N, C-alpha and C positions, 0 to 999 in steps of 0.2 A: 429496413431503410432504403428510401429509393437514390437513384445515383450509382457513381462509382461502388463493386463491392468486392473486394478481396477473398471474403471467405464467409459463407452463410450460416448463421446460427442452425443447428438441429442438421446440417447435411454434412460438412466439414467435421475432421477427428483433429484439425490442427491446436494445439493448446491452446492456443489466442488467438481468436477471430478481429478481424479489422475490415472495416465499411468506412464507405464516405459519404457525407450528404451535405449539401450547401455548406461549406466550409467548415461541417463538425467531422471531427475523426475519432469513432468510436471503435474504442475496444473492448474486448470481453473475454476473460479468462475462461476458458473453457475446457475444463477438467472437474466437472462437476462428481464422477464417482470418487475422486480424491477431495473433494470438497476443496476444489481449485487452489490444493497448495501449490506451492513455487516452486519447479523444480528447475534445471538450468535449460529446458528448453522454451519454458515459460520466460525465464528471465531474458535470455536472447532473443524472445520476439517480444517483450514490453520495449528494451533494448531500440529493437529496429522502427517498431511504433514511434518512440519518443524521438529519436532522430529524424524520421520524415515528417512528426508535427513539429518541431523546429525549424527546419529546412525548407519547409513553403510555405509563401506567403498566403496563398490560395486555402492552408487550415488556418482554420482562425480559432478554433474552441476544442479541446479534446476531451471525451468521455470515457471511462473507466468504470465497467462494471463487470457481473460473474453471469454465469450460466450454471442455474439451480438453485437448489436451496441456501447454501454459501457463498458469500460473497469469493473469502480467502482465510480457508483454516490455517493461514501460516507459512511457514516453511516447510517441506518435504521433507519429511525424517523416515520416509519408507525405504526397501529395500531398492526401490527404484532411484532412490536419491543418492549416488555414491557419492557425489564429492561433496556434499551435506553430511553426509555420515564420516565421512573421513574426518570433518571438523567435528564432530563429537565424541570419535570414537578413536582408537587405537593407543597408537604412540602419544603420551604428552608433548612433548616436541613436533610431531609430525601434523598434531591435530592442532596445536597454534597456529602454525604457518598454514595449512588447512584453512583455519576460520578466519584469518587475518585476510586472506586473498577474495574467500566467500563474500567477506562482508565489505570489503574494498569495492567487489562488483556491484552493490547495492547503494554502497554510497556514493559512487557512480551515477547508478541511473535516479536517485532522488534527488540529488543534487542540481542533477539535468532538469530535471522537471521543474524543480524549484526554480532554475534560472532563465528558464524559457518565458518570453516577456508575453504570453500569450497564456488566457487561463484555462486550466486543465481541472476537471471536475472528478467529483469521486462518488458513483452512484452505488451505495452498499446496498444490495435486496434481500442480503441475512447477515450472517455473523461475519464481523471483520476482525481478525486475530493476526496477532504477533508482528509477520511481515506483511502481512495486510494490512493491518494499522500503522506501519511503519511508512507504507506506501499514500495509504491515506494523507498521513499528516505533512506530505509533502506537495498535496494540491492545495489548489486554491479554495474550492468551494467542495462540500463533502453533506451528500442527502441518504437516507436512508429509510428501507421500511419499518414500519411498527415491531414488527420482530427481531431486527437487526439489535447486536450487541457487539461489546466494541472491548478489547483486552490484549495485553500485551503478559502471555505466561511465561515466559524465559525463565524469569530467575528463579520458580518455583519448579518448573517442570524438567529444566535442563540445568541448572545452575550457573548460567549464562544471561547478560544481560540483552536488551535489544539494541542491540549495539550498530544496526545502519541506520542510524538518525531517529529511530524512534523515542527515544528517551527525550532529549534534544528538543524536538520538534513538539514533541507531546506536553512536556514541560512547557514551551512557549507556547503554546494554543490553551491549555487550560491551567498551568500552574503548579507550582511544585505539590500543593496539597492534594489535585485530584492526581497528577503522576506518580506520586507516591503510593497512592490507593490502589491504583492501577498496575503500576509493575515491582513495586516492589510487595506487597498484599497479594496481586495477582488476582483483583477482583476484578471482573467484568463488570461495566457499564449498561444498563440498558438503551434504548433509540432517545426516551424521554430524558432520562440523567443527561445522555450525550449531549443534548441541545441543550440542556439548564447549563451545562459547565463550560460549553463554547467549543466542543469537541464536532459536532457537527448542524448546518444552519437551519435544514428542516428536515420534518419526517411526510413522506407521501405514502397515500395510500398503497397497498400489493397493486390492485385493478389498474390503478392510473400512474404507478411507479416511473416508469419510463418515459410513459409521453408528457410528463410533470417537467421531469430532467431534460429531457431533448426539446421542450418548450423554452427552459431556461437558456440552454444553450444558444436556443437561435435567438433570445433575446443578447445574448452577449454579441452575438453575430455582426448585429444591426448596431454593436456601439463603435466606434474610432479605431481600430485598432493600434495608432498611435498612442490614444489616451487611456487604452485599457493597459498598455507596455507599459508607460510613465506611473500610472498606478501600482501596479502590482511590483514595478521595482523600487518606488518611495516607499511602501508600505513597508516592504522586505527590508531596506534600510533602516528605515527607523526601528523595528526588532532584532535587527541583526548583532548586537553588541555582545561582544566575545561568543561569536555563535563557532567560528574558528576553533576557541578556545576548547567549547564543547564537546565538538568534533574530535578534536583528540584526546580527551580525557573517555571518552565514548571506546576509542579505537584501543588506548590503553587500557581501560577495563574489561573489553574481550578479549587481551593478550594475556592478562594475568588471572583468569578465572580456568584457567584451565585445570587445576588442581580440583575444585569445585564442581564440576561436569560430571553429570551420571547419564549412563545408558539410558534412552525411554523405553519403555514399555508400552503396552497396549494400553494400559490404562490411562496413559497419557494422551490419547490420540482421542477427538472428539468423538462423540458417542451419537448414535443414532436414535430420535427417540422410539421408545418402546412399543 
């Protein structure tokens, strides 16, 4: 991308790459070897990028995408994710407290993304699962490639719910019928289904994916900022009935499921194709 560049894809080892071009802030999850699973470093970098976007008037649109074949495999539950593991293993009381703290961090991030009166675009160039889908649901526009799929595997794999706004936001987007299919039944939905049920706006071919996404972002940059902000605020207010109650229910659910959790095994991690 032309313009101000903080980090360069393919060169930096930073877990999140951030660049600016013509009013667009581009944020790339950069842990392809870990399928862009979200650990503490990624979470902190996303916080910083989101606050930058909200604070600066010259940044008009934010685009979030991923490096490699996955957009995001969800929460990092590997040995590198020490805080995450404390939230799902060990003494029940300690685990519940850690889970509340960890989920609260993502609640704050997703709520901030949703409250900024500027458009945020999610560009899923590959599968978008768990915490990745929770983040996607807090964005204003979602695009994907034909190979992308979407899911919330927490109930079946970990014995907990997607408690960082995932269930409430996904339900608001696709309704209870499909939300139960995705969360309770743990079923992934492919790109075409995601468009059909309202989870994704459009599918773009792989070879022109980011070009099409950035072209859309450039179109939004040309729209008066105040009009975009008021439109976003108004639309969200129209769909906000009992939103705070749903957040409290999610937090209650996360805290109360400590006895159902199980330690994830290698079989729970995304598999590389044969």
